C-alpha positions in Angstrom: 93.5 92.8 91.6 90.8 90.2 92.1 91.9 88.5 88.9 95.4 88.1 90.3 94.2 86.6 93.5 92.0 84.2 91.7 94.9 83.2 89.4 97.0 82.7 92.5 94.4 80.4 94.1 94.0 78.4 90.9 97.7 77.9 90.7 97.9 76.8 94.3 95.1 74.4 93.8 96.7 73.0 90.7 100.1 72.6 92.4 98.6 70.9 95.5 96.7 68.5 93.3 99.7 67.5 91.0 102.8 68.3 93.1 103.8 64.6 93.1 104.4 65.0 89.3 105.4 68.6 89.1 108.4 68.5 91.5 110.2 65.5 89.9 109.7 67.0 86.4 111.0 70.4 87.5 114.0 68.7 89.2 114.7 66.7 86.1 114.6 69.7 83.8 116.8 71.8 86.1 119.3 68.9 86.4 119.3 68.2 82.7 119.8 71.8 81.8 122.6 72.1 84.3 124.4 69.0 83.1 124.1 69.9 79.5 125.3 73.5 80.1 128.2 72.2 82.1 129.1 69.8 79.3 128.8 72.5 76.7 130.9 75.0 78.7 133.7 72.8 80.0 133.1 69.3 78.7 136.7 68.3 78.4 136.4 64.8 79.9 135.2 62.6 77.1 133.6 60.0 79.3 131.3 62.5 81.0 130.6 64.6 77.9 127.8 62.3 76.6 124.2 63.6 76.6 123.1 60.1 77.5 125.0 60.2 80.8 123.5 63.7 81.4 120.0 62.3 80.9 120.6 59.3 83.1 122.1 61.3 85.9 119.3 63.8 85.6 116.7 61.1 85.9 118.4 59.9 89.1 118.6 63.4 90.4 114.8 64.0 89.8 113.9 61.5 92.5 116.6 62.3 95.1 117.0 65.4 97.3 118.4 68.7 95.9 121.7 68.0 97.7 122.4 65.0 95.5 122.0 67.1 92.4 124.5 69.7 93.8 127.0 67.0 94.7 126.7 65.3 91.2 127.1 68.7 89.5 130.1 69.4 91.6 131.7 66.0 90.8 131.1 66.6 87.1 132.5 70.1 87.3 135.6 68.9 89.2 136.2 66.0 86.8 135.9 68.3 83.8 138.3 70.9 85.4 140.7 68.1 86.3 140.9 67.3 82.5 142.0 70.9 82.0 144.3 71.5 84.9 144.8 69.8 88.3 145.5 73.2 90.0 142.3 74.7 88.7 140.3 71.6 89.8 141.8 72.0 93.3 140.7 75.6 93.5 137.2 74.7 92.4 137.2 71.8 94.9 137.9 74.3 97.7 135.0 76.5 96.7 132.7 73.5 96.4 133.7 72.2 99.8 133.1 75.6 101.4 129.6 75.6 99.9 128.9 72.0 100.9 129.8 72.9 104.5 127.3 75.7 104.4 124.8 73.5 102.6 124.8 71.1 105.5 123.0 73.6 107.6 120.4 74.9 105.1 119.7 72.1 102.6 116.4 73.6 101.4 118.2 76.5 99.7 120.3 74.3 97.4 118.1 74.9 94.4 119.1 78.6 94.4 122.7 77.7 93.5 121.6 75.6 90.5 119.1 78.3 89.3 121.6 81.0 89.7 124.2 79.2 87.5 121.5 78.4 84.9 120.3 82.0 84.7 123.8 83.3 84.5 124.4 80.9 81.7 121.3 82.3 79.9 122.8 85.8 80.3 120.2 87.0 82.7 122.2 87.0 85.9 120.1 89.4 88.0 116.9 87.4 88.0 117.6 85.1 90.9 119.4 87.6 93.1 116.6 90.1 92.8 113.9 87.5 93.3 115.7 86.1 96.4 116.2 89.6 97.7 112.5 90.3 97.4 111.1 87.0 98.5 113.5 85.2 100.9 115.7 85.8 103.9 119.1 87.2 103.9 120.6 83.7 104.4 119.5 82.9 100.8 122.2 85.3 99.6 124.9 82.7 100.3 123.8 80.1 97.8 123.2 82.8 95.2 126.7 84.1 95.8 128.2 80.7 95.5 126.2 80.2 92.3 127.7 83.3 90.8 131.2 82.2 91.9 130.7 78.8 90.3 129.4 80.4 87.1 132.6 82.5 86.9 134.7 79.4 87.6 133.1 77.7 84.7 133.6 80.7 82.4 137.2 81.1 83.4 137.8 77.4 82.9 136.6 77.6 79.3 138.7 80.7 78.6 141.7 79.1 80.4 141.5 76.0 78.3 141.2 77.9 75.1 144.3 80.0 76.0 146.3 76.8 77.0 145.4 75.0 73.7 146.2 78.1 71.6 149.5 78.5 73.3 150.4 74.8 72.8 149.4 75.0 69.2 151.5 78.0 68.4 154.5 76.6 70.3 154.2 73.3 68.4 154.1 75.2 65.1 157.2 77.1 66.0 159.3 74.0 66.6 
C-alpha cells in the first residue's frame, strides 16, 4: 500500500512540474484521434476528409478550451452527415444542440464526451461510464450519455450510407 501512495505522490509531483506541456499534448492527442476516427467512420465530405486538416485543427484545439474541440468535432460530424443525408444531419444537429445547451453550464466535463466516443470506437464502451460512476458526480453521467448517443449516430450513419449506396448501385444495374 505504501508503494501505491508513493507512486501517487510521484505522479502528482511530475504532473505539477510539467502540466504546462502535458495538458496541450493530451488535448492534441485526444482531438487528433477523434478527428481521425470521425473521418474513418463517416468521412464522406472530401474537403474535410484529409488527415492534414485533422492535424491542423487538432493543433488549434490543443491550445484552446475543451469546448472548442467539442464544437469543431460537432461541425465536422454535421458536415460529414450532410454529405450523406440532410435529414440525418438535422437529427444529429438537434442532439448536438441539446448537449451544447447543457455544456454551457458545466464546461469542465466536456472531455468526458470526447473520451466516451473514443473508447466506444475502440470497442471498450464501459471504461468511461464505470470510471465516471466511481470517481465523479452524478452530473457527469450526462456528457457520457451524450457521448454514447453520438457514437451510435456515427455508427448508424456509416451503416445508413452503405445501405443507400448499395440500393442505388442495385437500382442502377437493374435499369
